[in-house]
TIGU-110797 format. One record per residue: x, y, z of N, C-alpha, C in turn; residue number from 0. Coordinates in Angstrom, 2 decimals. Each point is the difference from the previous one (the first is absolute). Example, Ala and Ser with C-alpha at 12.3 -4.5 7.8 and 13.67 -1.06 7.14 Angstrom:
2
PT      n.px      n.py      n.pz     ca.px     ca.py     ca.pz      c.px      c.py      c.pz   sese
PT     13.19     -5.69      7.80     -0.89      1.19      0.00      0.90      1.20      0.00      0
PT     -0.35      1.05     -0.72      0.82      1.19      0.06     -0.77      1.09      0.73      1
This chain:
64
PT      n.px      n.py      n.pz     ca.px     ca.py     ca.pz      c.px      c.py      c.pz   sese
PT    -14.03     27.07      6.85      0.71     -1.10      0.61      0.77     -0.75     -1.09      0
PT      1.27     -0.15      0.23      0.86     -0.65     -0.99      0.48     -1.35      0.52      1
PT     -0.16     -1.02     -0.82      0.47     -1.33      0.37      1.32     -0.28     -0.68      2
PT      0.88     -0.68      0.70      1.26     -0.39     -0.61     -0.12     -1.45     -0.48      3
PT      0.60     -0.25     -1.12     -0.04     -1.33     -0.60      1.42     -0.55     -0.02      4
PT      0.15     -1.22      0.45      1.30     -0.65     -0.03      0.25     -0.50     -1.42      5
PT      0.74      0.78     -0.79      0.22     -0.35     -1.40      0.85     -1.25     -0.17      6
PT      0.73     -0.38      1.03      0.82     -1.21     -0.09     -0.88     -1.24     -0.17      7
PT     -1.22      0.03      0.51     -0.89     -1.15     -0.12     -0.43     -0.25     -1.44      8
PT      0.02      1.02     -0.84     -0.39     -0.18     -1.39      1.00     -0.87     -0.76      9
PT      1.17     -0.19      0.55      1.02     -0.83     -0.65     -0.24     -1.49      0.23     10
PT     -0.96     -0.35      0.85     -0.21     -1.40      0.37     -1.34     -0.54     -0.46     11
PT     -0.01     -1.29     -0.31     -1.22     -0.74     -0.30     -0.12     -1.13      1.02     12
PT     -1.23     -0.39      0.30     -0.25     -1.03      0.99     -0.76     -1.17     -0.62     13
PT      0.30     -1.19      0.49     -0.66     -1.20     -0.49     -0.30     -0.92      1.18     14
PT     -1.26     -0.43      0.11     -0.38     -0.92      1.07     -0.04     -1.43     -0.55     15
PT      0.71     -0.90      0.65      0.02     -1.41     -0.38     -0.95     -0.74      0.93     16
PT     -1.13     -0.43     -0.53     -1.01     -0.65      0.85      0.40     -1.40      0.43     17
PT      0.96     -0.60     -0.69      0.46     -1.34      0.38      0.90      0.05      1.23     18
PT      0.92      0.97      0.01      0.90      0.14      1.15     -0.53      0.98      1.03     19
PT     -1.09      0.70     -0.35     -0.61      1.02      0.86      1.02      1.07      0.42     20
PT      0.76      0.47     -1.00      1.01      1.03      0.26      0.00      1.03     -1.12     21
PT      0.57      1.16      0.30      0.09      1.10     -0.94      1.38      0.07     -0.60     22
PT      0.06      0.40     -1.25      1.25      0.29     -0.66      0.00      1.47     -0.39     23
PT      1.13      0.64      0.10      0.14      1.41     -0.33      1.23      0.16     -0.87     24
PT     -0.17      0.60     -1.17      1.14      0.14     -0.90     -0.03      1.35     -0.70     25
PT      1.16      0.42     -0.44      0.14      1.29     -0.67     -0.60     -0.10     -1.40     26
PT     -0.60      1.11     -0.46     -0.61      0.02     -1.33      1.00     -0.35     -1.10     27
PT      1.27      0.33      0.21      1.03     -0.31     -0.99      0.15     -1.51     -0.18     28
PT     -0.42     -0.78      0.99      0.12     -1.45     -0.04     -1.31     -0.69     -0.38     29
PT     -0.94      0.72     -0.58     -1.32     -0.56     -0.32      0.12     -1.27     -0.85     30
PT      0.68      0.09     -1.09      0.15     -1.17     -0.89      0.82     -1.10      0.64     31
PT      1.04      0.37      0.71      0.84     -1.00      0.66     -0.79     -0.78      1.05     32
PT     -0.85      0.68      0.75     -0.79     -0.65      1.04     -0.93     -1.05     -0.59     33
PT     -0.73      0.38     -1.03     -0.98     -0.92     -0.59      0.65     -1.08     -0.86     34
PT      1.18      0.27     -0.56      0.68     -1.00     -0.82      0.89     -0.93      0.83     35
PT      0.23      0.35      1.25      0.83     -0.83      0.86      1.49      0.17     -0.26     36
PT      0.38      1.08     -0.66      1.42      0.25     -0.26      0.59      0.85      1.12     37
PT      1.31      0.15     -0.03      0.69      0.73      1.07     -0.42      1.47      0.01     38
PT     -0.30      0.49      1.18     -0.46      1.38      0.14      1.15      0.95      0.26     39
PT     -0.24      1.27     -0.30      0.99      1.05      0.24      0.00      0.38      1.47     40
PT     -1.20      0.15      0.56     -0.17      0.39      1.40     -0.48     -1.20      0.81     41
PT      0.11      0.12      1.31     -0.45     -1.07      0.88     -1.52     -0.12     -0.03     42
PT     -0.48     -1.22      0.01     -1.44     -0.26      0.10     -0.31     -0.22      1.47     43
PT     -0.85      0.85      0.55     -0.38     -0.11      1.41     -1.13     -0.99      0.19     44
PT      0.03     -0.72      1.09     -1.04     -0.97      0.31     -0.41      0.18      1.46     45
PT     -1.29     -0.23      0.27     -0.48      0.12      1.36     -1.45     -0.41      0.13     46
PT     -0.43     -0.16      1.23     -1.38     -0.40      0.29     -0.97      1.16     -0.19     47
PT      0.50      1.23      0.04     -0.83      1.18     -0.19      0.63      0.89     -1.08     48
PT     -0.77      0.96     -0.49      0.54      0.95     -0.97      1.18      0.78      0.58     49
PT     -0.15      0.42      1.23      1.04      0.79      0.64      1.29     -0.80      0.16     50
PT     -0.12     -1.27      0.38      1.18     -0.85      0.18      0.70     -0.24     -1.33     51
PT     -0.76     -0.22     -1.07      0.59     -0.21     -1.32      0.70      1.26     -0.49     52
PT     -0.61      1.15      0.20      0.61      1.27     -0.40      1.27      0.27      0.77     53
PT     -0.03     -0.23      1.30      1.19      0.21      0.82      1.13     -0.93     -0.42     54
PT     -0.33     -1.24     -0.33      1.01     -0.96     -0.46      0.61      0.44     -1.31     55
PT     -0.81      0.54     -0.92      0.51      0.46     -1.29      0.86      1.25      0.17     56
PT     -0.35      0.87      0.92      0.75      1.24      0.20      1.28     -0.21      0.78     57
PT      0.16     -1.13      0.68      1.20     -0.27      0.78      1.24     -0.19     -0.85     58
PT     -0.16     -0.24     -1.28      1.13     -0.28     -0.87      0.38      1.24     -0.79     59
PT      0.64      0.95      0.64      0.35      1.26     -0.67      1.27     -0.13     -0.85     60
PT      0.87     -0.97      0.28      1.25     -0.12     -0.73     -0.15     -0.65     -1.37     61
PT     -1.14     -0.63     -0.27     -0.17     -0.72     -1.27     -0.71      0.84     -1.05     62
PT     -0.51      1.13      0.30     -0.75      0.75     -0.99      0.50      1.32     -0.18     63
């Protein structure tokens, strides 16, 4: 039995903000930018769930 892995997910990191109770999803290329608060290369997705944050980040295909 062979499982398929969505390799596109490896490009993303997730962060839960307990103060706003929301998820952030950003591309690995923006790791330093995200934590330093500087302008990111790719869109940072936000949402109430992991899936919503990922979908929000993936919606911006023209910027990356």
